[in-house]
N, CA and C atoms of all chains as a GROMACS GRO file, in nm:
protein
  615
    1ASP      N    1  23.260   9.761   9.369
    1ASP     CA    2  23.259   9.631   9.300
    1ASP      C    3  23.230   9.653   9.152
    2LEU      N    4  23.324   9.602   9.073
    2LEU     CA    5  23.317   9.614   8.928
    2LEU      C    6  23.187   9.555   8.873
    3PHE      N    7  23.144   9.442   8.930
    3PHE     CA    8  23.034   9.368   8.871
    3PHE      C    9  22.898   9.416   8.922
    4GLY      N   10  22.892   9.470   9.044
    4GLY     CA   11  22.766   9.517   9.099
    4GLY      C   12  22.656   9.413   9.096
    5GLY      N   13  22.693   9.285   9.112
    5GLY     CA   14  22.594   9.178   9.110
    5GLY      C   15  22.576   9.114   8.974
    6ALA      N   16  22.643   9.168   8.870
    6ALA     CA   17  22.630   9.108   8.736
    6ALA      C   18  22.682   8.965   8.738
    7PRO      N   19  22.625   8.877   8.656
    7PRO     CA   20  22.670   8.738   8.654
    7PRO      C   21  22.816   8.727   8.610
    8ARG      N   22  22.888   8.633   8.667
    8ARG     CA   23  23.023   8.603   8.620
    8ARG      C   24  23.058   8.458   8.648
    9PHE      N   25  23.148   8.407   8.567
    9PHE     CA   26  23.190   8.269   8.578
    9PHE      C   27  23.303   8.258   8.680
   10LEU      N   28  23.284   8.179   8.785
   10LEU     CA   29  23.393   8.151   8.879
   10LEU      C   30  23.477   8.036   8.826
   11THR      N   31  23.411   7.937   8.768
   11THR     CA   32  23.484   7.837   8.692
   11THR      C   33  23.420   7.828   8.554
   12ARG      N   34  23.504   7.807   8.454
   12ARG     CA   35  23.456   7.805   8.317
   12ARG      C   36  23.388   7.672   8.287
   13PRO      N   37  23.305   7.669   8.183
   13PRO     CA   38  23.245   7.541   8.146
   13PRO      C   39  23.352   7.442   8.106
   14LYS      N   40  23.342   7.321   8.160
   14LYS     CA   41  23.436   7.215   8.126
   14LYS      C   42  23.357   7.091   8.090
   15ALA      N   43  23.416   7.010   8.003
   15ALA     CA   44  23.348   6.888   7.958
   15ALA      C   45  23.408   6.766   8.025
   16PHE      N   46  23.322   6.675   8.069
   16PHE     CA   47  23.367   6.549   8.127
   16PHE      C   48  23.309   6.434   8.048
   17ALA      N   49  23.392   6.338   8.010
   17ALA     CA   50  23.352   6.215   7.937
   17ALA      C   51  23.309   6.250   7.796
   18VAL      N   52  23.375   6.197   7.699
   18VAL     CA   53  23.351   6.240   7.562
   18VAL      C   54  23.364   6.125   7.462
   19CYS      N   55  23.304   6.010   7.494
   19CYS     CA   56  23.308   5.897   7.401
   19CYS      C   57  23.167   5.870   7.349
   20VAL      N   58  23.158   5.832   7.222
   20VAL     CA   59  23.029   5.793   7.164
   20VAL      C   60  22.961   5.691   7.255
   21GLY      N   61  22.831   5.713   7.280
   21GLY     CA   62  22.755   5.619   7.362
   21GLY      C   63  22.758   5.651   7.510
   22ARG      N   64  22.857   5.732   7.551
   22ARG     CA   65  22.863   5.771   7.692
   22ARG      C   66  22.781   5.898   7.714
   23ASP      N   67  22.776   5.944   7.838
   23ASP     CA   68  22.711   6.072   7.868
   23ASP      C   69  22.819   6.177   7.892
   24ALA      N   70  22.794   6.301   7.853
   24ALA     CA   71  22.888   6.410   7.881
   24ALA      C   72  22.820   6.512   7.970
   25THR      N   73  22.896   6.566   8.063
   25THR     CA   74  22.843   6.675   8.144
   25THR      C   75  22.930   6.798   8.128
   26LEU      N   76  22.866   6.910   8.093
   26LEU     CA   77  22.934   7.040   8.088
   26LEU      C   78  22.896   7.112   8.216
   27SER      N   79  22.997   7.155   8.289
   27SER     CA   80  22.972   7.206   8.423
   27SER      C   81  23.047   7.336   8.445
   28CYS      N   82  22.981   7.432   8.511
   28CYS     CA   83  23.050   7.557   8.545
   28CYS      C   84  22.990   7.619   8.669
   29THR      N   85  23.064   7.710   8.730
   29THR     CA   86  23.017   7.780   8.849
   29THR      C   87  22.992   7.926   8.814
   30ILE      N   88  22.874   7.975   8.844
   30ILE     CA   89  22.837   8.113   8.808
   30ILE      C   90  22.775   8.180   8.931
   31VAL      N   91  22.820   8.302   8.959
   31VAL     CA   92  22.759   8.377   9.068
   31VAL      C   93  22.699   8.506   9.014
   32GLY      N   94  22.611   8.564   9.092
   32GLY     CA   95  22.547   8.690   9.055
   32GLY      C   96  22.438   8.721   9.156
   33ASN      N   97  22.404   8.847   9.167
   33ASN     CA   98  22.298   8.888   9.259
   33ASN      C   99  22.211   8.992   9.189
   34PRO      N  100  22.084   8.962   9.161
   34PRO     CA  101  22.012   8.837   9.188
   34PRO      C  102  22.071   8.717   9.113
   35VAL      N  103  22.035   8.598   9.163
   35VAL     CA  104  22.083   8.474   9.102
   35VAL      C  105  22.047   8.472   8.954
   36PRO      N  106  22.147   8.451   8.866
   36PRO     CA  107  22.121   8.460   8.723
   36PRO      C  108  22.042   8.340   8.668
   37ALA      N  109  21.974   8.368   8.557
   37ALA     CA  110  21.912   8.262   8.479
   37ALA      C  111  22.017   8.213   8.380
   38VAL      N  112  22.035   8.082   8.374
   38VAL     CA  113  22.142   8.025   8.290
   38VAL      C  114  22.081   7.943   8.177
   39THR      N  115  22.126   7.970   8.056
   39THR     CA  116  22.080   7.892   7.941
   39THR      C  117  22.200   7.842   7.862
   40TRP      N  118  22.179   7.736   7.786
   40TRP     CA  119  22.284   7.676   7.703
   40TRP      C  120  22.241   7.680   7.558
   41GLU      N  121  22.337   7.704   7.471
   41GLU     CA  122  22.309   7.703   7.327
   41GLU      C  123  22.416   7.622   7.256
   42LYS      N  124  22.376   7.559   7.146
   42LYS     CA  125  22.473   7.499   7.057
   42LYS      C  126  22.446   7.551   6.917
   43GLU      N  127  22.548   7.609   6.856
   43GLU     CA  128  22.534   7.666   6.722
   43GLU      C  129  22.409   7.752   6.711
   44LYS      N  130  22.392   7.841   6.809
   44LYS     CA  131  22.285   7.941   6.813
   44LYS      C  132  22.147   7.884   6.842
   45LEU      N  133  22.138   7.754   6.863
   45LEU     CA  134  22.009   7.696   6.899
   45LEU      C  135  22.005   7.675   7.049
   46ARG      N  136  21.899   7.723   7.110
   46ARG     CA  137  21.886   7.707   7.254
   46ARG      C  138  21.851   7.562   7.288
   47LEU      N  139  21.920   7.509   7.388
   47LEU     CA  140  21.894   7.372   7.431
   47LEU      C  141  21.792   7.375   7.545
   48THR      N  142  21.704   7.278   7.546
   48THR     CA  143  21.607   7.269   7.655
   48THR      C  144  21.615   7.130   7.715
   49SER      N  145  21.577   7.121   7.842
   49SER     CA  146  21.578   6.992   7.909
   49SER      C  147  21.476   6.900   7.843
   50GLY      N  148  21.512   6.774   7.835
   50GLY     CA  149  21.422   6.677   7.772
   50GLY      C  150  21.497   6.600   7.667
   51GLY      N  151  21.450   6.482   7.637
   51GLY     CA  152  21.520   6.398   7.540
   51GLY      C  153  21.658   6.365   7.592
   52ARG      N  154  21.761   6.392   7.512
   52ARG     CA  155  21.897   6.357   7.553
   52ARG      C  156  21.965   6.466   7.635
   53PHE      N  157  21.896   6.578   7.659
   53PHE     CA  158  21.956   6.690   7.732
   53PHE      C  159  21.892   6.709   7.869
   54LYS      N  160  21.976   6.737   7.965
   54LYS     CA  161  21.923   6.766   8.098
   54LYS      C  162  22.003   6.880   8.160
   55MET      N  163  21.934   6.981   8.209
   55MET     CA  164  21.999   7.094   8.276
   55MET      C  165  21.969   7.089   8.424
   56VAL      N  166  22.074   7.104   8.504
   56VAL     CA  167  22.059   7.094   8.650
   56VAL      C  168  22.131   7.212   8.715
   57GLU      N  169  22.069   7.269   8.818
   57GLU     CA  170  22.135   7.371   8.901
   57GLU      C  171  22.155   7.312   9.039
   58ASP      N  172  22.276   7.333   9.092
   58ASP     CA  173  22.305   7.285   9.226
   58ASP      C  174  22.380   7.397   9.296
   59GLY      N  175  22.307   7.488   9.359
   59GLY     CA  176  22.369   7.608   9.416
   59GLY      C  177  22.425   7.694   9.304
   60ASP      N  178  22.557   7.724   9.312
   60ASP     CA  179  22.623   7.805   9.208
   60ASP      C  180  22.666   7.723   9.088
   61VAL      N  181  22.650   7.592   9.095
   61VAL     CA  182  22.701   7.504   8.990
   61VAL      C  183  22.589   7.470   8.891
   62TYR      N  184  22.619   7.491   8.764
   62TYR     CA  185  22.521   7.466   8.659
   62TYR      C  186  22.576   7.358   8.568
   63ARG      N  187  22.492   7.259   8.538
   63ARG     CA  188  22.538   7.146   8.458
   63ARG      C  189  22.444   7.120   8.342
   64LEU      N  190  22.504   7.091   8.229
   64LEU     CA  191  22.428   7.041   8.115
   64LEU      C  192  22.478   6.900   8.088
   65THR      N  193  22.387   6.803   8.093
   65THR     CA  194  22.425   6.665   8.062
   65THR      C  195  22.364   6.625   7.929
   66ILE      N  196  22.446   6.563   7.846
   66ILE     CA  197  22.400   6.510   7.717
   66ILE      C  198  22.416   6.359   7.725
   67TYR      N  199  22.303   6.288   7.709
   67TYR     CA  200  22.306   6.143   7.721
   67TYR      C  201  22.336   6.077   7.587
   68ASP      N  202  22.397   5.959   7.593
   68ASP     CA  203  22.415   5.873   7.476
   68ASP      C  204  22.476   5.951   7.358
   69LEU      N  205  22.596   5.998   7.378
   69LEU     CA  206  22.662   6.087   7.281
   69LEU      C  207  22.676   6.026   7.142
   70THR      N  208  22.658   6.111   7.042
   70THR     CA  209  22.690   6.074   6.903
   70THR      C  210  22.798   6.169   6.854
   71LEU      N  211  22.859   6.136   6.741
   71LEU     CA  212  22.965   6.223   6.686
   71LEU      C  213  22.911   6.362   6.655
   72GLU      N  214  22.780   6.369   6.622
   72GLU     CA  215  22.719   6.499   6.587
   72GLU      C  216  22.705   6.591   6.708
   73ASP      N  217  22.723   6.539   6.827
   73ASP     CA  218  22.718   6.627   6.945
   73ASP      C  219  22.844   6.711   6.960
   74SER      N  220  22.947   6.681   6.880
   74SER     CA  221  23.069   6.762   6.883
   74SER      C  222  23.037   6.904   6.842
   75GLY      N  223  23.110   6.999   6.897
   75GLY     CA  224  23.091   7.138   6.857
   75GLY      C  225  23.103   7.232   6.975
   76GLN      N  226  23.072   7.357   6.950
   76GLN     CA  227  23.085   7.458   7.055
   76GLN      C  228  22.953   7.481   7.127
   77TYR      N  229  22.958   7.470   7.258
   77TYR     CA  230  22.841   7.496   7.342
   77TYR      C  231  22.864   7.626   7.415
   78MET      N  232  22.763   7.713   7.414
   78MET     CA  233  22.777   7.842   7.481
   78MET      C  234  22.685   7.846   7.602
   79CYS      N  235  22.740   7.893   7.711
   79CYS     CA  236  22.664   7.910   7.834
   79CYS      C  237  22.641   8.060   7.854
   80ARG      N  238  22.516   8.096   7.881
   80ARG     CA  239  22.480   8.237   7.897
   80ARG      C  240  22.410   8.254   8.031
   81ALA      N  241  22.458   8.347   8.110
   81ALA     CA  242  22.399   8.375   8.240
   81ALA      C  243  22.348   8.518   8.240
   82LYS      N  244  22.225   8.537   8.282
   82LYS     CA  245  22.164   8.670   8.273
   82LYS      C  246  22.091   8.705   8.401
   83ASN      N  247  22.111   8.827   8.447
   83ASN     CA  248  22.024   8.881   8.552
   83ASN      C  249  21.998   9.028   8.518
   84PRO      N  250  21.922   9.102   8.599
   84PRO     CA  251  21.890   9.240   8.561
   84PRO      C  252  22.012   9.332   8.552
   85VAL      N  253  22.125   9.294   8.612
   85VAL     CA  254  22.244   9.379   8.612
   85VAL      C  255  22.328   9.358   8.487
   86GLY      N  256  22.330   9.235   8.435
   86GLY     CA  257  22.413   9.211   8.318
   86GLY      C  258  22.407   9.068   8.269
   87GLU      N  259  22.499   9.038   8.177
   87GLU     CA  260  22.505   8.905   8.118
   87GLU      C  261  22.649   8.858   8.109
   88ALA      N  262  22.668   8.726   8.124
   88ALA     CA  263  22.801   8.667   8.112
   88ALA      C  264  22.794   8.553   8.012
   89TYR      N  265  22.899   8.542   7.932
   89TYR     CA  266  22.905   8.438   7.830
   89TYR      C  267  23.036   8.361   7.843
   90ALA      N  268  23.027   8.229   7.821
   90ALA     CA  269  23.147   8.147   7.810
   90ALA      C  270  23.112   8.027   7.724
   91ALA      N  271  23.209   7.970   7.660
   91ALA     CA  272  23.183   7.858   7.570
   91ALA      C  273  23.277   7.744   7.602
   92VAL      N  274  23.239   7.626   7.554
   92VAL     CA  275  23.324   7.508   7.570
   92VAL      C  276  23.312   7.427   7.442
   93THR      N  277  23.423   7.371   7.399
   93THR     CA  278  23.422   7.287   7.280
   93THR      C  279  23.417   7.141   7.322
   94LEU      N  280  23.319   7.070   7.269
   94LEU     CA  281  23.305   6.928   7.299
   94LEU      C  282  23.352   6.849   7.177
   95LYS      N  283  23.444   6.756   7.201
   95LYS     CA  284  23.492   6.669   7.091
   95LYS      C  285  23.455   6.527   7.127
   96VAL      N  286  23.355   6.476   7.056
   96VAL     CA  287  23.312   6.339   7.083
   96VAL      C  288  23.397   6.244   7.000
   97ALA      N  289  23.452   6.143   7.065
   97ALA     CA  290  23.543   6.050   6.997
   97ALA      C  291  23.484   5.910   6.995
   98LEU      N  292  23.527   5.830   6.898
   98LEU     CA  293  23.490   5.690   6.896
   98LEU      C  294  23.560   5.620   7.013
   99PRO      N  295  23.495   5.519   7.071
   99PRO     CA  296  23.558   5.452   7.185
   99PRO      C  297  23.692   5.393   7.144
  100ALA      N  298  23.789   5.399   7.235
  100ALA     CA  299  23.920   5.341   7.208
  100ALA      C  300  23.908   5.189   7.210
  101GLU      N  301  23.977   5.124   7.117
  101GLU     CA  302  23.971   4.977   7.112
  101GLU      C  303  24.048   4.919   7.230
  102THR      N  304  26.976   7.095   6.582
  102THR     CA  305  26.872   7.198   6.596
  102THR      C  306  26.818   7.198   6.738
  103GLN      N  307  26.781   7.314   6.783
  103GLN     CA  308  26.729   7.328   6.918
  103GLN      C  309  26.577   7.326   6.917
  104HIS      N  310  26.518   7.244   7.005
  104HIS     CA  311  26.372   7.238   7.013
  104HIS      C  312  26.324   7.317   7.133
  105LEU      N  313  26.222   7.397   7.111
  105LEU     CA  314  26.165   7.474   7.222
  105LEU      C  315  26.070   7.383   7.299
  106LYS      N  316  26.075   7.392   7.429
  106LYS     CA  317  25.985   7.313   7.512
  106LYS      C  318  25.857   7.392   7.538
  107GLY      N  319  25.747   7.319   7.554
  107GLY     CA  320  25.621   7.384   7.585
  107GLY      C  321  25.518   7.360   7.477
  108THR      N  322  25.412   7.439   7.480
  108THR     CA  323  25.306   7.424   7.381
  108THR      C  324  25.264   7.562   7.331
  109PRO      N  325  25.228   7.570   7.200
  109PRO     CA  326  25.182   7.699   7.150
  109PRO      C  327  25.046   7.736   7.212
  110PRO      N  328  25.012   7.862   7.215
  110PRO     CA  329  24.883   7.904   7.274
  110PRO      C  330  24.767   7.850   7.192
  111LYS      N  331  24.657   7.815   7.262
  111LYS     CA  332  24.537   7.769   7.194
  111LYS      C  333  24.415   7.826   7.266
  112ILE      N  334  24.329   7.888   7.188
  112ILE     CA  335  24.202   7.938   7.242
  112ILE      C  336  24.104   7.821   7.240
  113GLU      N  337  24.052   7.785   7.356
  113GLU     CA  338  23.967   7.667   7.361
  113GLU      C  339  23.830   7.694   7.300
  114ALA      N  340  23.766   7.799   7.342
  114ALA     CA  341  23.632   7.828   7.289
  114ALA      C  342  23.594   7.972   7.325
  115LEU      N  343  23.578   8.054   7.224
  115LEU     CA  344  23.529   8.189   7.245
  115LEU      C  345  23.394   8.198   7.173
  116PRO      N  346  23.288   8.246   7.242
  116PRO     CA  347  23.160   8.259   7.172
  116PRO      C  348  23.176   8.348   7.048
  117GLU      N  349  23.101   8.317   6.940
  117GLU     CA  350  23.114   8.395   6.817
  117GLU      C  351  23.030   8.522   6.818
  118ASP      N  352  22.905   8.506   6.857
  118ASP     CA  353  22.810   8.619   6.853
  118ASP      C  354  22.738   8.628   6.986
  119ILE      N  355  22.747   8.745   7.048
  119ILE     CA  356  22.675   8.763   7.173
  119ILE      C  357  22.606   8.898   7.171
  120SER      N  358  22.510   8.915   7.260
  120SER     CA  359  22.437   9.041   7.262
  120SER      C  360  22.412   9.083   7.405
  121ILE      N  361  22.389   9.212   7.423
  121ILE     CA  362  22.371   9.269   7.557
  121ILE      C  363  22.287   9.394   7.544
  122GLU      N  364  22.213   9.427   7.651
  122GLU     CA  365  22.134   9.550   7.652
  122GLU      C  366  22.220   9.667   7.697
  123LYS      N  367  22.186   9.785   7.646
  123LYS     CA  368  22.254   9.909   7.686
  123LYS      C  369  22.250   9.926   7.838
  124GLY      N  370  22.358   9.977   7.896
  124GLY     CA  371  22.360  10.008   8.038
  124GLY      C  372  22.397   9.891   8.128
  125LYS      N  373  22.399   9.769   8.072
  125LYS     CA  374  22.426   9.650   8.153
  125LYS      C  375  22.577   9.620   8.158
  126VAL      N  376  22.612   9.521   8.241
  126VAL     CA  377  22.750   9.473   8.250
  126VAL      C  378  22.764   9.347   8.165
  127LEU      N  379  22.862   9.346   8.077
  127LEU     CA  380  22.886   9.228   7.992
  127LEU      C  381  23.018   9.163   8.031
  128THR      N  382  23.017   9.032   8.051
  128THR     CA  383  23.144   8.962   8.068
  128THR      C  384  23.151   8.847   7.968
  129VAL      N  385  23.267   8.834   7.905
  129VAL     CA  386  23.292   8.728   7.809
  129VAL      C  387  23.416   8.654   7.855
  130ALA      N  388  23.398   8.526   7.890
  130ALA     CA  389  23.509   8.447   7.942
  130ALA      C  390  23.560   8.353   7.834
  131CYS      N  391  23.692   8.342   7.823
  131CYS     CA  392  23.751   8.255   7.721
  131CYS      C  393  23.862   8.171   7.783
  132ALA      N  394  23.847   8.038   7.768
  132ALA     CA  395  23.948   7.946   7.819
  132ALA      C  396  24.060   7.930   7.718
  133PHE      N  397  24.181   7.913   7.767
  133PHE     CA  398  24.295   7.898   7.676
  133PHE      C  399  24.400   7.806   7.741
  134SER      N  400  24.496   7.765   7.658
  134SER     CA  401  24.610   7.691   7.709
  134SER      C  402  24.736   7.743   7.641
  135GLY      N  403  24.850   7.705   7.692
  135GLY     CA  404  24.977   7.748   7.634
  135GLY      C  405  25.084   7.751   7.740
  136ASP      N  406  25.202   7.704   7.701
  136ASP     CA  407  25.315   7.702   7.795
  136ASP      C  408  25.441   7.743   7.720
  137PRO      N  409  25.511   7.845   7.759
  137PRO     CA  410  25.485   7.932   7.874
  137PRO      C  411  25.355   8.012   7.859
  138LEU      N  412  25.306   8.061   7.973
  138LEU     CA  413  25.181   8.138   7.978
  138LEU      C  414  25.182   8.244   7.868
  139PRO      N  415  25.084   8.241   7.777
  139PRO     CA  416  25.086   8.336   7.665
  139PRO      C  417  25.062   8.481   7.708
  140GLU      N  418  25.112   8.570   7.626
  140GLU     CA  419  25.075   8.710   7.640
  140GLU      C  420  24.934   8.724   7.583
  141ILE      N  421  24.848   8.799   7.650
  141ILE     CA  422  24.708   8.807   7.612
  141ILE      C  423  24.671   8.950   7.576
  142VAL      N  424  24.618   8.966   7.454
  142VAL     CA  425  24.577   9.100   7.411
  142VAL      C  426  24.434   9.094   7.357
  143TRP      N  427  24.346   9.170   7.420
  143TRP     CA  428  24.212   9.193   7.367
  143TRP      C  429  24.217   9.325   7.290
  144SER      N  430  24.158   9.328   7.171
  144SER     CA  431  24.163   9.452   7.096
  144SER      C  432  24.035   9.472   7.017
  145ARG      N  433  24.018   9.594   6.972
  145ARG     CA  434  23.904   9.629   6.888
  145ARG      C  435  23.953   9.729   6.786
  146SER      N  436  23.929   9.701   6.659
  146SER     CA  437  23.974   9.788   6.550
  146SER      C  438  24.123   9.821   6.565
  147GLY      N  439  24.202   9.722   6.602
  147GLY     CA  440  24.346   9.740   6.613
  147GLY      C  441  24.392   9.813   6.738
  148ARG      N  442  24.301   9.850   6.825
  148ARG     CA  443  24.340   9.921   6.948
  148ARG      C  444  24.330   9.827   7.067
  149THR      N  445  24.440   9.818   7.143
  149THR     CA  446  24.443   9.730   7.260
  149THR      C  447  24.350   9.783   7.368
  150LEU      N  448  24.276   9.689   7.429
  150LEU     CA  449  24.183   9.725   7.537
  150LEU      C  450  24.248   9.699   7.672
  151PRO      N  451  24.216   9.777   7.776
  151PRO     CA  452  24.130   9.894   7.767
  151PRO      C  453  24.206  10.013   7.710
  152THR      N  454  24.141  10.089   7.625
  152THR     CA  455  24.203  10.211   7.578
  152THR      C  456  24.206  10.312   7.694
  153GLU      N  457  24.296  10.405   7.685
  153GLU     CA  458  24.313  10.500   7.796
  153GLU      C  459  24.183  10.572   7.832
  154GLU      N  460  24.111  10.614   7.726
  154GLU     CA  461  23.990  10.694   7.753
  154GLU      C  462  23.872  10.610   7.803
  155GLU      N  463  23.883  10.477   7.786
  155GLU     CA  464  23.772  10.391   7.830
  155GLU      C  465  23.814  10.295   7.941
  156SER      N  466  23.924  10.328   8.011
  156SER     CA  467  23.976  10.235   8.111
  156SER      C  468  23.882  10.220   8.230
  157ASN      N  469  23.787  10.311   8.246
  157ASN     CA  470  23.692  10.296   8.356
  157ASN      C  471  23.581  10.196   8.324
  158ARG      N  472  23.556  10.171   8.196
  158ARG     CA  473  23.447  10.079   8.159
  158ARG      C  474  23.495   9.944   8.109
  159PHE      N  475  23.616   9.937   8.057
  159PHE     CA  476  23.669   9.812   8.002
  159PHE      C  477  23.774   9.753   8.096
  160HIS      N  478  23.758   9.625   8.124
  160HIS     CA  479  23.851   9.557   8.214
  160HIS      C  480  23.884   9.419   8.158
  161ILE      N  481  24.007   9.376   8.182
  161ILE     CA  482  24.049   9.241   8.144
  161ILE      C  483  24.098   9.171   8.271
  162GLU      N  484  24.044   9.053   8.296
  162GLU     CA  485  24.090   8.973   8.410
  162GLU      C  486  24.142   8.840   8.356
  163THR      N  487  24.262   8.803   8.396
  163THR     CA  488  24.319   8.678   8.343
  163THR      C  489  24.375   8.593   8.455
  164THR      N  490  24.341   8.463   8.450
  164THR     CA  491  24.401   8.364   8.541
  164THR      C  492  24.482   8.267   8.455
  165ASP      N  493  24.524   8.155   8.515
  165ASP     CA  494  24.608   8.057   8.445
  165ASP      C  495  24.549   8.008   8.313
  166ASP      N  496  24.416   7.991   8.311
  166ASP     CA  497  24.357   7.929   8.192
  166ASP      C  498  24.230   7.998   8.146
  167LEU      N  499  24.204   8.119   8.194
  167LEU     CA  500  24.081   8.188   8.159
  167LEU      C  501  24.108   8.338   8.150
  168THR      N  502  24.065   8.398   8.039
  168THR     CA  503  24.074   8.543   8.029
  168THR      C  504  23.934   8.600   8.007
  169THR      N  505  23.901   8.706   8.078
  169THR     CA  506  23.766   8.759   8.077
  169THR      C  507  23.767   8.907   8.040
  170LEU      N  508  23.686   8.941   7.941
  170LEU     CA  509  23.664   9.081   7.905
  170LEU      C  510  23.538   9.129   7.975
  171ILE      N  511  23.548   9.240   8.044
  171ILE     CA  512  23.434   9.295   8.118
  171ILE      C  513  23.408   9.436   8.066
  172ILE      N  514  23.285   9.462   8.024
  172ILE     CA  515  23.246   9.597   7.983
  172ILE      C  516  23.131   9.639   8.074
  173THR      N  517  23.151   9.746   8.148
  173THR     CA  518  23.045   9.794   8.236
  173THR      C  519  22.971   9.908   8.165
  174SER      N  520  22.847   9.935   8.207
  174SER     CA  521  22.764  10.041   8.147
  174SER      C  522  22.775  10.040   7.994
  175VAL      N  523  22.736   9.927   7.936
  175VAL     CA  524  22.749   9.908   7.791
  175VAL      C  525  22.679  10.021   7.715
  176LYS      N  526  22.750  10.070   7.613
  176LYS     CA  527  22.696  10.176   7.529
  176LYS      C  528  22.666  10.124   7.388
  177GLU      N  529  22.579  10.196   7.318
  177GLU     CA  530  22.541  10.158   7.181
  177GLU      C  531  22.664  10.134   7.093
  178ASN      N  532  22.762  10.226   7.102
  178ASN     CA  533  22.877  10.214   7.012
  178ASN      C  534  22.985  10.116   7.060
  179ASP      N  535  22.953  10.037   7.164
  179ASP     CA  536  23.041   9.926   7.200
  179ASP      C  537  23.021   9.808   7.106
  180ALA      N  538  22.915   9.810   7.025
  180ALA     CA  539  22.889   9.701   6.932
  180ALA      C  540  23.005   9.689   6.834
  181GLY      N  541  23.038   9.564   6.800
  181GLY     CA  542  23.145   9.544   6.703
  181GLY      C  543  23.222   9.416   6.727
  182ALA      N  544  23.329   9.401   6.652
  182ALA     CA  545  23.413   9.281   6.659
  182ALA      C  546  23.528   9.304   6.756
  183TYR      N  547  23.544   9.210   6.850
  183TYR     CA  548  23.652   9.214   6.947
  183TYR      C  549  23.743   9.094   6.923
  184THR      N  550  23.872   9.120   6.921
  184THR     CA  551  23.968   9.014   6.890
  184THR      C  552  24.053   8.981   7.011
  185LEU      N  553  24.069   8.852   7.033
  185LEU     CA  554  24.158   8.803   7.138
  185LEU      C  555  24.277   8.737   7.071
  186LYS      N  556  24.397   8.782   7.108
  186LYS     CA  557  24.518   8.721   7.054
  186LYS      C  558  24.609   8.674   7.166
  187LEU      N  559  24.651   8.548   7.154
  187LEU     CA  560  24.744   8.491   7.252
  187LEU      C  561  24.874   8.463   7.181
  188SER      N  562  24.985   8.492   7.246
  188SER     CA  563  25.112   8.456   7.183
  188SER      C  564  25.217   8.421   7.287
  189ASN      N  565  25.297   8.322   7.252
  189ASN     CA  566  25.419   8.295   7.327
  189ASN      C  567  25.527   8.259   7.225
  190GLU      N  568  25.644   8.218   7.271
  190GLU     CA  569  25.756   8.198   7.178
  190GLU      C  570  25.732   8.082   7.081
  191LEU      N  571  25.628   7.999   7.107
  191LEU     CA  572  25.602   7.884   7.021
  191LEU      C  573  25.494   7.910   6.916
  192GLY      N  574  25.424   8.023   6.928
  192GLY     CA  575  25.322   8.051   6.829
  192GLY      C  576  25.217   8.147   6.881
  193SER      N  577  25.105   8.152   6.808
  193SER     CA  578  24.997   8.240   6.849
  193SER      C  579  24.863   8.184   6.804
  194ASP      N  580  24.756   8.234   6.862
  194ASP     CA  581  24.620   8.194   6.824
  194ASP      C  582  24.531   8.316   6.840
  195THR      N  583  24.432   8.327   6.751
  195THR     CA  584  24.345   8.444   6.748
  195THR      C  585  24.200   8.401   6.733
  196ALA      N  586  24.108   8.472   6.799
  196ALA     CA  587  23.965   8.447   6.780
  196ALA      C  588  23.891   8.579   6.793
  197THR      N  589  23.772   8.583   6.735
  197THR     CA  590  23.694   8.708   6.734
  197THR      C  591  23.554   8.682   6.788
  198VAL      N  592  23.505   8.774   6.869
  198VAL     CA  593  23.368   8.768   6.917
  198VAL      C  594  23.295   8.895   6.870
  199ASN      N  595  23.176   8.874   6.814
  199ASN     CA  596  23.096   8.989   6.769
  199ASN      C  597  22.994   9.024   6.876
  200ILE      N  598  22.998   9.148   6.921
  200ILE     CA  599  22.908   9.193   7.025
  200ILE      C  600  22.803   9.285   6.963
  201SER      N  601  22.676   9.252   6.986
  201SER     CA  602  22.571   9.342   6.938
  201SER      C  603  22.490   9.392   7.057
  202ILE      N  604  22.429   9.509   7.038
  202ILE     CA  605  22.353   9.573   7.146
  202ILE      C  606  22.204   9.558   7.117
  203ARG      N  607  22.132   9.502   7.214
  203ARG     CA  608  21.987   9.485   7.198
  203ARG      C  609  21.917   9.608   7.254
  204SER      N  610  21.807   9.646   7.189
  204SER     CA  611  21.727   9.753   7.248
  204SER      C  612  21.632   9.688   7.347
  205MET      N  613  21.601   9.762   7.454
  205MET     CA  614  21.520   9.702   7.562
  205MET      C  615  21.374   9.697   7.523
   0.00000   0.00000   0.00000
């Protein structure tokens, strides 16, 4: 096995719902043995749960939810998964738009 | 005039700067789009990966919308800029990821 338990993305981070005032969820599936620790960053700043951000793990599925979106939430979000065998990185671009009339 | 059907390749999001410890496995996944399916080339210093001498440590896995660079047993001199280039008959797109090696 190429990975030897190293973390890897089975599905890439994807963004759902992207209108100002709505909530967005970035979701991906990551496997690894041991189970990896997953963190999210935006523009090199680590995001933590609390305030408008919430991180949830549901089995292999990892989700970052951003509540009450503003235009400034647009940008590149990086997901990092780490365990003792290795690290996996993937990013997703979020484009927050004004609500359609 | 004849119009080509499809869409030019587009790299959705490639991390800019990442780091890894020596000896570990690194995977970098990058989502893309393009129709027809773009040709995908990962390279470093103008050399297409995996190079012949490093084919045991460097691997590229690609599906319909995701291409992944995998480096096993990371070495100190793996640090550097890696370029992903996508191309099809409608155009091309390029992005670079900088990989640095952390000391344990």
